[in-house]
C-alpha positions as CSV (number, residue, x, y, z in Angstrom):
1,M,-48.6,-117.6,-15.5
2,T,-48.9,-119.6,-18.7
3,G,-51.9,-118.7,-20.8
4,R,-54.1,-115.6,-21.2
5,T,-56.0,-114.2,-18.3
6,T,-59.4,-112.5,-18.2
7,D,-60.9,-110.5,-15.3
8,L,-64.0,-111.9,-13.6
9,M,-64.7,-108.4,-12.3
10,A,-65.3,-107.4,-16.0
11,G,-67.9,-110.3,-16.2
12,A,-65.9,-112.7,-18.4
13,T,-67.9,-115.7,-19.6
14,D,-65.4,-117.4,-21.9
15,G,-65.8,-120.4,-21.9
16,A,-34.3,-143.3,-17.4
17,V,-34.6,-146.0,-16.1
18,N,-35.4,-149.2,-17.9
19,G,-33.6,-151.8,-15.9
20,Q,-35.3,-154.6,-14.1
21,P,-36.7,-153.1,-10.9
22,R,-34.7,-153.7,-7.8
23,V,-37.1,-153.4,-4.9
24,H,-35.3,-153.0,-1.5
25,R,-36.1,-155.6,1.0
26,E,-37.2,-152.9,3.5
27,V,-40.0,-151.8,1.2
28,H,-41.6,-155.2,1.3
29,A,-40.5,-156.1,4.8
30,F,-44.0,-156.3,6.2
31,R,-45.1,-158.6,3.4
32,S,-45.0,-162.0,5.0
33,S,-46.4,-164.9,3.0
34,S,-47.7,-166.6,6.0
35,A,-51.4,-167.4,6.2
36,S,-51.9,-165.3,9.3
37,N,-50.5,-162.2,7.6
38,F,-52.5,-162.9,4.4
39,G,-55.7,-163.1,6.5
40,F,-54.8,-159.9,8.4
41,E,-54.3,-157.9,5.2
42,F,-57.6,-159.0,3.7
43,T,-59.5,-158.4,6.9
44,S,-58.0,-154.8,6.8
45,W,-59.2,-154.3,3.3
46,N,-62.7,-155.5,4.1
47,A,-62.8,-153.1,7.0
48,S,-61.7,-150.4,4.6
49,T,-64.5,-151.2,2.2
50,A,-67.0,-150.8,5.0
51,R,-65.5,-147.4,5.8
52,Q,-65.8,-146.4,2.1
53,D,-69.5,-147.3,2.2
54,Q,-70.0,-145.3,5.4
55,Q,-68.2,-142.3,3.9
56,F,-70.5,-142.6,0.8
57,E,-73.6,-142.7,2.9
58,A,-72.3,-139.7,4.9
59,Y,-71.7,-137.9,1.7
60,K,-75.3,-138.4,0.5
61,M,-76.6,-137.3,3.9
62,G,-74.4,-134.2,3.8
63,R,-75.7,-133.4,0.3
64,M,-79.3,-133.5,1.5
65,A,-78.3,-131.3,4.4
66,R,-76.6,-128.8,2.1
67,M,-79.7,-128.7,-0.1
68,Q,-81.9,-128.0,2.9
69,L,-79.5,-125.3,4.2
70,S,-79.5,-123.7,0.7
71,K,-83.3,-123.5,0.7
72,S,-83.5,-122.1,4.2
73,S,-80.8,-119.5,3.7
74,G,-82.2,-118.2,0.4
75,G,-79.3,-119.6,-1.6
76,P,-79.6,-121.0,-5.1
77,Q,-81.9,-124.0,-5.3
78,G,-81.0,-125.2,-8.8
79,A,-77.7,-126.7,-10.0
80,V,-75.3,-124.5,-12.0
81,T,-74.7,-126.2,-15.3
82,D,-72.4,-125.4,-18.2
83,S,-73.2,-125.3,-21.9
84,L,-72.9,-129.1,-22.1
85,G,-75.1,-129.7,-19.1
86,R,-72.3,-130.5,-16.7
87,V,-73.0,-129.6,-13.1
88,L,-70.6,-127.5,-10.9
89,H,-69.7,-130.0,-8.2
90,D,-66.0,-130.0,-7.4
91,L,-63.5,-127.2,-6.5
92,R,-59.8,-127.8,-6.7
93,I,-57.7,-125.1,-5.0
94,S,-54.0,-124.6,-5.5
95,V,-52.6,-123.0,-2.4
96,T,-49.1,-122.5,-3.7
97,D,-47.1,-122.7,-6.9
98,R,-44.0,-124.1,-5.0
99,C,-42.9,-127.7,-4.6
100,N,-40.1,-129.6,-2.9
101,L,-39.8,-132.1,-5.7
102,R,-39.1,-131.7,-9.4
103,C,-41.2,-134.4,-11.0
104,R,-40.4,-134.8,-14.7
105,Y,-44.1,-134.8,-15.8
106,C,-44.9,-131.6,-13.8
107,M,-42.0,-129.4,-12.9
108,P,-38.8,-130.7,-14.5
109,K,-35.7,-129.6,-12.7
110,E,-33.9,-128.6,-15.9
111,L,-36.4,-125.7,-16.3
112,F,-37.4,-125.0,-12.7
113,G,-34.0,-124.9,-10.9
114,E,-32.9,-123.0,-7.8
115,S,-33.0,-119.7,-9.6
116,Y,-36.6,-120.0,-10.8
117,K,-38.8,-117.2,-9.4
118,F,-42.0,-118.4,-7.9
119,M,-44.9,-116.1,-6.7
120,P,-44.2,-113.7,-3.8
121,S,-46.4,-114.4,-0.9
122,A,-48.4,-111.1,-1.5
123,Q,-49.7,-112.5,-4.7
124,L,-51.2,-115.6,-3.1
125,L,-54.8,-115.7,-1.9
126,T,-54.9,-115.6,1.8
127,F,-56.7,-118.3,3.7
128,D,-59.6,-115.9,4.5
129,E,-59.9,-115.1,0.7
130,I,-59.9,-118.8,-0.2
131,T,-62.5,-119.5,2.5
132,R,-64.7,-116.7,1.3
133,V,-64.6,-117.9,-2.3
134,T,-65.2,-121.5,-1.2
135,R,-68.3,-120.5,0.8
136,C,-69.7,-118.7,-2.3
137,L,-69.1,-121.8,-4.5
138,I,-70.7,-124.1,-1.9
139,D,-73.9,-121.9,-2.4
140,L,-73.5,-122.6,-6.2
141,G,-73.5,-126.4,-5.6
142,V,-69.9,-127.3,-4.8
143,E,-69.8,-130.4,-2.6
144,K,-66.1,-131.4,-2.8
145,V,-63.0,-129.4,-2.2
146,R,-59.5,-130.6,-2.8
147,L,-56.4,-128.6,-1.8
148,T,-53.5,-129.0,-4.1
149,G,-50.3,-127.1,-5.2
150,G,-47.6,-127.2,-6.2
151,E,-47.1,-129.1,-3.0
152,P,-49.9,-127.9,-0.5
153,L,-47.9,-128.9,2.6
154,V,-45.2,-126.3,1.6
155,R,-47.8,-123.7,2.5
156,R,-47.5,-123.1,6.3
157,N,-50.3,-124.1,8.6
158,L,-52.4,-125.7,5.9
159,E,-54.5,-127.2,8.7
160,D,-55.8,-123.7,9.5
161,L,-57.3,-123.5,6.0
162,V,-58.8,-126.9,6.4
163,A,-60.4,-125.8,9.6
164,K,-61.8,-122.7,8.1
165,I,-63.4,-124.7,5.2
166,S,-64.6,-127.4,7.5
167,E,-66.6,-124.7,9.4
168,L,-68.5,-123.9,6.3
169,G,-70.6,-127.0,6.6
170,T,-70.8,-130.6,5.4
171,V,-68.4,-130.2,2.4
172,D,-66.0,-133.0,1.6
173,I,-62.4,-131.9,2.1
174,A,-59.4,-133.7,0.6
175,V,-55.7,-133.0,0.0
176,T,-53.3,-134.2,-2.6
177,T,-49.6,-134.3,-1.5
178,N,-46.3,-135.8,-2.5
179,G,-45.9,-136.9,1.1
180,V,-42.4,-135.5,1.8
181,L,-43.7,-133.2,4.6
182,L,-46.4,-135.5,5.8
183,D,-45.5,-137.0,9.2
184,E,-47.8,-138.2,11.9
185,K,-48.0,-134.8,13.6
186,K,-49.0,-133.1,10.5
187,A,-51.5,-135.8,9.5
188,C,-53.1,-135.7,12.9
189,A,-53.4,-131.9,12.7
190,L,-55.0,-132.1,9.3
191,K,-57.5,-134.7,10.5
192,A,-58.3,-132.8,13.7
193,A,-59.0,-129.7,11.5
194,G,-61.6,-131.6,9.5
195,L,-59.7,-133.2,6.6
196,Q,-61.5,-136.3,5.5
197,R,-59.4,-137.8,2.7
198,I,-55.8,-137.7,1.4
199,T,-54.1,-138.7,-1.8
200,V,-50.4,-139.3,-1.9
201,S,-48.2,-139.4,-5.0
202,L,-45.8,-142.3,-5.4
203,D,-44.5,-143.2,-8.9
204,A,-42.2,-146.1,-8.0
205,L,-40.8,-148.2,-5.1
206,E,-37.4,-148.6,-6.6
207,P,-35.1,-145.8,-5.3
208,D,-33.4,-145.1,-8.6
209,V,-36.7,-145.0,-10.5
210,F,-38.4,-142.9,-7.9
211,Q,-35.6,-140.4,-7.7
212,H,-35.4,-140.1,-11.5
213,M,-39.2,-139.5,-11.7
214,S,-39.2,-137.0,-8.8
215,G,-36.0,-135.2,-9.8
216,S,-34.9,-135.5,-6.2
217,K,-32.8,-137.4,-3.7
218,V,-35.9,-138.4,-1.6
219,K,-36.2,-142.1,-1.0
220,P,-39.6,-143.9,-1.6
221,E,-39.4,-145.1,2.0
222,R,-40.2,-141.5,3.1
223,I,-43.4,-141.5,1.1
224,L,-44.4,-144.9,2.5
225,E,-43.9,-143.5,6.0
226,A,-46.2,-140.6,5.0
227,I,-48.9,-143.1,3.9
228,D,-48.5,-144.9,7.3
229,A,-48.8,-141.5,9.1
230,A,-52.0,-140.7,7.2
231,T,-53.4,-144.2,8.1
232,A,-52.5,-143.8,11.8
233,A,-54.3,-140.4,11.8
234,G,-57.5,-142.0,10.5
235,L,-57.2,-140.7,7.0
236,D,-57.8,-144.0,5.4
237,P,-58.2,-145.5,2.9
238,V,-55.3,-143.5,1.4
239,K,-55.3,-143.1,-2.3
240,I,-51.9,-143.5,-4.0
241,N,-51.4,-141.9,-7.4
242,M,-48.8,-143.3,-9.8
243,V,-48.2,-141.5,-13.1
244,V,-46.9,-144.0,-15.6
245,Q,-44.5,-143.0,-18.3
246,R,-43.2,-145.4,-21.0
247,G,-39.4,-146.0,-20.8
248,V,-39.2,-144.7,-17.3
249,N,-41.4,-146.5,-14.7
250,E,-43.7,-148.9,-16.5
251,K,-41.8,-151.8,-15.0
252,S,-42.8,-150.5,-11.6
253,I,-46.5,-151.2,-12.2
254,L,-46.5,-154.8,-10.9
255,P,-44.3,-154.1,-7.9
256,M,-46.5,-151.2,-6.9
257,A,-49.7,-153.3,-7.4
258,E,-48.1,-156.1,-5.3
259,H,-47.1,-153.8,-2.5
260,F,-50.5,-152.3,-2.0
261,R,-52.6,-155.5,-2.6
262,G,-54.3,-156.6,0.6
263,T,-53.9,-153.2,2.2
264,P,-56.7,-150.6,2.9
265,H,-55.1,-148.3,0.3
266,I,-56.3,-147.7,-3.2
267,L,-53.6,-147.5,-5.9
268,R,-54.5,-145.4,-8.9
269,F,-52.5,-145.6,-12.2
270,I,-52.6,-142.4,-14.3
271,E,-51.8,-142.0,-17.9
272,F,-49.0,-139.5,-18.6
273,M,-50.8,-136.4,-19.6
274,D,-49.9,-133.3,-21.7
275,V,-50.6,-130.8,-18.9
276,G,-48.6,-127.7,-19.6
277,T,-45.9,-127.4,-22.2
278,T,-42.7,-128.1,-20.3
279,N,-42.9,-131.8,-19.6
280,G,-41.8,-133.0,-23.1
281,W,-45.1,-135.0,-23.6
282,L,-45.3,-137.3,-26.5
283,L,-48.2,-139.7,-27.3
284,N,-45.7,-142.6,-27.6
285,D,-44.7,-142.1,-24.0
286,V,-48.2,-142.9,-22.8
287,V,-48.7,-146.3,-21.3
288,T,-52.4,-146.7,-22.0
289,A,-55.0,-147.6,-19.4
290,E,-55.8,-150.8,-21.3
291,E,-52.1,-151.9,-21.2
292,I,-52.0,-151.3,-17.5
293,R,-55.2,-153.2,-16.9
294,R,-54.1,-156.2,-19.0
295,L,-50.7,-156.3,-17.3
296,I,-52.2,-156.4,-13.8
297,D,-55.1,-158.7,-14.8
298,S,-52.6,-161.2,-16.2
299,R,-51.0,-161.5,-12.8
300,W,-54.0,-161.0,-10.5
301,P,-57.4,-161.3,-12.3
302,L,-59.5,-158.2,-12.1
303,E,-63.2,-157.4,-12.4
304,P,-64.7,-154.0,-13.1
305,L,-66.6,-152.0,-10.5
306,P,-69.4,-149.5,-11.2
307,K,-68.9,-145.8,-10.7
308,R,-69.8,-144.6,-7.2
309,Y,-70.9,-141.1,-8.3
310,P,-71.2,-139.0,-11.4
311,G,-67.9,-137.4,-12.5
312,E,-65.7,-140.1,-10.9
313,V,-62.5,-140.0,-13.1
314,A,-61.0,-143.4,-12.2
315,R,-62.2,-146.6,-13.7
316,R,-62.3,-148.9,-10.7
317,Y,-61.4,-152.6,-10.6
318,R,-61.4,-155.2,-7.9
319,Y,-59.0,-158.1,-7.5
320,R,-61.1,-161.3,-7.9
321,D,-59.3,-162.9,-5.0
322,G,-60.4,-160.2,-2.6
323,G,-57.1,-158.3,-2.6
324,G,-58.6,-154.8,-2.8
325,D,-59.3,-152.2,-5.4
326,I,-57.3,-150.2,-7.9
327,G,-58.2,-147.3,-10.2
328,I,-57.0,-146.3,-13.6
329,I,-57.3,-142.7,-14.9
330,A,-57.2,-142.6,-18.6
331,S,-57.4,-138.9,-19.6
332,V,-55.6,-139.5,-22.8
333,T,-57.0,-142.7,-24.3
334,Q,-60.5,-142.8,-22.6
335,P,-61.4,-139.1,-22.0
336,F,-64.1,-138.3,-19.5
337,C,-64.7,-134.7,-20.4
338,G,-68.4,-135.3,-20.7
339,A,-68.7,-135.9,-16.9
340,C,-66.2,-133.3,-15.7
341,T,-67.6,-131.2,-12.9
342,R,-64.4,-129.5,-11.7
343,L,-63.6,-125.9,-11.4
344,R,-60.0,-124.9,-10.5
345,L,-58.7,-122.0,-8.5
346,T,-55.0,-121.1,-8.7
347,A,-52.9,-119.9,-5.8
348,D,-53.0,-116.3,-7.2
349,G,-56.8,-116.3,-7.6
350,K,-57.5,-117.3,-11.2
351,F,-60.3,-119.7,-12.2
352,Y,-59.7,-122.3,-14.8
353,T,-62.6,-124.3,-16.2
354,C,-60.4,-127.1,-17.5
355,L,-57.1,-128.7,-16.6
356,F,-56.0,-127.8,-20.1
357,A,-57.7,-124.4,-20.5
358,P,-55.6,-121.7,-22.1
359,I,-57.5,-118.9,-20.3
360,G,-57.5,-118.0,-16.6
361,H,-60.2,-115.8,-15.2
362,D,-58.9,-113.5,-12.5
363,L,-60.8,-113.0,-9.2
364,R,-58.1,-111.7,-6.9
365,A,-58.3,-108.1,-8.1
366,A,-62.1,-108.1,-7.5
367,L,-61.7,-109.7,-4.1
368,R,-59.3,-106.9,-3.0
369,T,-61.4,-104.1,-4.4
370,G,-64.7,-104.7,-2.6
371,I,-66.7,-107.3,-4.6
372,S,-69.7,-108.7,-2.7
373,D,-70.5,-112.3,-2.2
374,V,-73.5,-111.9,-4.5
375,E,-71.3,-110.6,-7.2
376,I,-68.8,-113.4,-6.8
377,K,-71.5,-116.0,-7.2
378,D,-72.9,-114.2,-10.2
379,R,-69.6,-114.0,-11.9
380,V,-68.7,-117.6,-11.3
381,A,-72.2,-118.8,-12.3
382,K,-71.8,-116.9,-15.6
383,L,-68.3,-118.3,-16.1
384,W,-69.5,-121.9,-15.6
385,S,-72.6,-121.5,-17.6
386,G,-70.5,-120.5,-20.6
387,R,-68.1,-123.4,-20.2
388,S,-67.6,-125.7,-23.2
389,D,-64.2,-127.2,-22.5
390,R,-63.6,-130.8,-23.7
391,Y,-59.9,-130.7,-24.5
392,S,-59.1,-134.4,-24.0
393,E,-62.0,-135.5,-26.2
394,L,-60.9,-133.2,-29.0
395,R,-57.3,-134.3,-28.6
396,A,-58.3,-137.9,-28.8
397,K,-60.2,-137.3,-32.1
398,A,-57.8,-134.9,-33.8
399,G,-54.5,-135.6,-32.1
400,D,-53.9,-131.9,-31.7
401,T,-52.7,-130.1,-28.6
402,L,-53.1,-126.4,-27.6
403,S,-50.0,-124.3,-27.7
404,A,-50.9,-122.5,-24.5
405,R,-51.8,-124.5,-21.4
406,P,-51.3,-123.9,-17.7
407,E,-48.6,-126.0,-16.0
408,M,-49.8,-128.7,-13.6
409,W,-48.0,-127.1,-10.7
410,Q,-49.9,-123.9,-11.3
411,I,-53.4,-125.4,-11.6
412,G,-53.2,-128.3,-9.1
413,G,-53.5,-131.4,-11.4
């Protein structure tokens, strides 16, 4: 794995496509301009807003329940904070380093071809090991768990892991997927197991642009079908992530916005980030959050929305005409390090305290040589308390990047 690794058992505390978009008629087939369809879409969005409010209230109730459970079980009663006062709140778990796409900003096919050697299964944390670590981190204050990859649905029977984590109590469970393997059967299985939210990656609606971005022959219609499957299973509102890279898919911004306007879904635009060292990142390739906002606002006026909770990474906006919400994630030009509450666990059991951290802290060896739950919590608490990462803020000030950074497919984005 890219970057140096320390051992938690030892008590580490270290902190091409520029043409005019050609959107297939099938992609927009449901978009009638009739008044009845217009009204149906906005009614759906209003219902989605109500569901979001219900989910937020459930989240707050769940948080109170977890605090009460922690007190009654002798668990920690105070929040675990890092050296900058940031609370440990979110856990992102990569369940595999493999992926069935070769997105140019994550796993470019020129470097990760058919001969590339990924981890053997014996090196991956088992579902029971992941569940055990998650249980310990819930005791330390983790309230949100997101399963990522690689592509998480490549890992067989992911719904079994969702079920195990769901049994731990009122923790919020989400999955980020590229959607290729997400059909209605899988979506229903994940929902039945306890999955509450899902995010699907979709970088363009135009087949040529999408295939160029994803390094594959997959058609965007397959991803739209996945979004429909998630909605049918009750995993709505679905969040859709679009990474924007200048000279590649910036002309897809307005078609994407138009497609998801008036639906229950939340489209989020993400600045092209320098995660890892293999995606050829250049600052000039970043379409800034402000550029994105201005472009959409010039077509459909926007108004800002307040943050719903501390550590929310997306800046949220609402269409003034009632057409729904969007989000813009500006890690490069508007860093949010000061509110970052995420700890990341790789598929082979290494903790990373930042998306850009050069050092991974190994836990797998300790898990497989008899470490107790108390020791796990002590090690992680010490690791987090020594955390001082703020890579994006420093990059924004100095313009420098670290030479050693984990790849996005290793650390889960």
